[in-house]
N, C-alpha and C positions, 0 to 999 in steps of 0.2 A: 402383825395385823393382816387379815385375810381379805380385806376389802380392796378391790381394784378400781371400781368406778370412782372417778374424781382424781385419781393419781395421774401424774405425768411422768413418763419414762423418757428422758432426753437422750436421744441417740440420732445419728445421721442415717436416714433411710429414705427410700422413695416415698413411702407413706407419710413420713414426717414432713417432707418438703412440699406436699400437696397443699393447696389453698384450703383454709378452714371451711369455707363454704362448700367446697367439693366433698370434704369428708362428712360434713353434716348431711348433705343431700344424699351422699352415698349410703350412709347408715339408714336413711329413710327408704331408699330404693331397695336396699338389702332386706330390711324388715318386711317390705311389701312382697319381695320374692319368697321369703320364708313362709309368710302367711298364705301365699298363693300356692305353695307346693302341696301336693296331695299324695303322690306315690313315692316309692323308693328312689326312682330316678331323679325326681325334683329335689328331694332332700339331699341326695348324694351330690348333685350339682352345687347346691348351696354350701354343703360341707367342703367340697373341693375348692370353691371360690374363697371361703374363709381361711382354709389352710394356706392357700397361696398368699393371701393378704398377711397372714401371721408370719410367714417366712420373709416377705418383703419388708415388714415393719421392724424386723430384728428385735422384737420384744421377746424375752424368754417365755416359752410356752407355760412353764410353771406359774409365772406371774399372772398370766391370763386366766388359767384354770383355777387360781386361788380364790377368785370371786365366787366360784360355784359352791364352795364349802358353806357359805352363809345361807344358801337357799336349798341345800340338798334335802332338808327336812320337808320344805314346802313342795319340792318336786316329788318326793316319795309319797307324801300325803295325797297329792293330787292324782298321782298314778294309781294308788290303791283305791281311791274313790271311783275313778273311772273303770277300773277292773271290776269292782263290786257292783256298780249300779248301771253300767251299760250292758245290755243283754241282747245285742244284735249278733247275728252270725251263728256259727255252730257252737253248741255247748261242749266245753271241755271238761268241766268239773262241777259237781253239784253236791252241796251238803247243807240241808236245811234251807235257810233263806239265802245262802251264798250260792251264786251261779256265775261261774267264770266262762266267758264266751270269747270266741276269736275276735269279734267286733270290739269288745272291751279292751282286749290286749292291744289290738291295732291302734285304737284311739289313744291309749296310754303311751304307747311307744312314740307315736307322732307328737304328742304333747311334750314328752320328755326331751326328744331331739330338738323340737322347736324352741323350748326354753333355753337349752344349752347354747344353741346357735345365736339366739337373740342376746343373751348375756355376754357371750364372748365377742360377738360382733360389735355390741355397744361399747365394750371395754376398749376396743381398739381406738375408738374415737377419742376418749379422754387420755389414753396412754400415749397417743401420738400427737396430741394437740395441747399446747400450753393454755392456761386459763385466759390470758390476754387475747391470744389468737381466737380462742373459742368465743369470747365475748364479741370480738369484732365480726366474726363470721355470722353469729346469730343476729347481731344488729344489722348487718348488711342484707341478710335474707328478709328481715322484717321491715326494712326501710320503705319498700313500696306501700306498706300499710300505714305509714306515718301520715299520709295524705288524708286518711279518714279518721285521724285522731288516735291511732294506736301508738303508745309510748315505746317505740322499738328499743331505744337505748336503755331505758329503765328495765324493760323486760329482760333484755340480754344481760344486763348487769346482775339482776337478781338470780337468773338461772346459772350464770357462771360462779357467783358467790356460793350458791347452794351446792353446786358440784364440787367447788373447792373445799368446802367445809365438811363434806361427807367423810373423807378419811380422817380429818382432824377430830371430829366428834367421835368417830369409831375408836380412835386411839385414846381419847379422853375417857370413853366408856370402859375400855380395857384397863386403864390405870385405876379408875374408881372401883372396878370389880376386884382387882388384885388387892387394893387397899382394904376393902371390906372383907375379903377372904382372910387377910392377915389378922383382922380383928375378930375372927371367929364366925363370920357369916357363911351360910351354907346355901349354895345355889344349885346343887346337883341332886339332892335327895328330896323325897316327897312326891306327891302327885302333881297334876297340872295346876290345881288351885294353889297349892303350897309354893310351887315354883313361880307362879304369877305374882303371888304376894311378896315373895322374896326379891322381886325386881323393883319394888318401890324404893328401897334404899339406894338403888342405882339411878333411877329416873329422876328423882328429886335433885341430887347434886348435878346431874347431867343438864337438866333444864337451867339450873342456876348458872352453870358454866357457859351454856349457850347464850343466855342473855348478857352475861358479862362480856363475852367475845363480840357479840353484836354491838354492844355499847362502845367497846374499844375501837371496833372497826368504823363505826359512825363518827367517833371523835377524830380518828385519824383522817378520814375523808374530809371532814369539815376543816381540819387544820391545814389540809392541802388545797382548800378552796374549791372543792368538788361541787360543780353545779350542773351535773348531767352532761348533755351533749351541746350545751350552749357555748358557742365560740370554741368548740373543742377541735384540736388539730391532732394529727397522727404522724409519728415519725416514719412509719412504714404503711403504705397503702396496699390493700389487697389487690392482687393481680393474677389473672388466670394464665397458665402456661400450657405447653403441649401435653404435659403429663395429666393435667386436669381434664382437658378435653378427651384424652384417651381413656381416662377413668370413667367419665360419663358414658362413653360409648360402650365400654365393657359392662357397666352396670345395666344399661338399657338392654344389651344383648342377654344378660343374665335373666332379667325380668321377662323378656320375650321368650327365652328358651323355657323357663319354668312355666310360663303361661301355655305354651304349646304342649309341653309334657302333661300339664293338667288336663288339657282338652282331650288328650289320648289316654288319660287315666293312669299314667305311669309316673 
């Protein structure tokens, strides 16, 4: 299975020991820095920061990059569209209605690098944080909004369950596809319409399996007298440490540095 989002890689590392709230906010700040980057220096700084985090979290690089295989077609399709339809800058190649310019190539490269950094950076969050810790972190961050009626616990629970079942459903889809292939189904030949039509035998049993798993999960939660956050206690409470404060400082410095580089156009 090539999907990495939603998986947890249990190992002892500096990133794993950070508070869940720190990692969630760190991803948000990192995404802000990536979107703020404009030139080569800004993207290089974001890439360097991500490389350091990858080394510190002790998760195999191959496992992180595995998630890119699922969206490589989307990335290539987006890159080609930008190259063909953005016509700013100096023209490099022209044939009929096709005009390739330096501006189109620059935008395509920035978009490609940005998507890769966002996917790998987001994967670090789920790979280094258990579903329970992720739920508690999201709930703690949403807790101030509870005063205005926002169901923080329910939202956190839904988000964590959704992340948890992404790899499960991906594995289920792979099993269904192999079973259909063994029965003579063909998912590789034909045009786009034929391939889209061939996905119907996969989607129907996948939806049935999803509803069955949801029903089983609901029954299990009811059997354990789950009532949301009413009178709920926790064995371990979230607590910030020195490493968390240091992480916040590094992230704010990263955002500030990228902002300054953007102002200078590099």
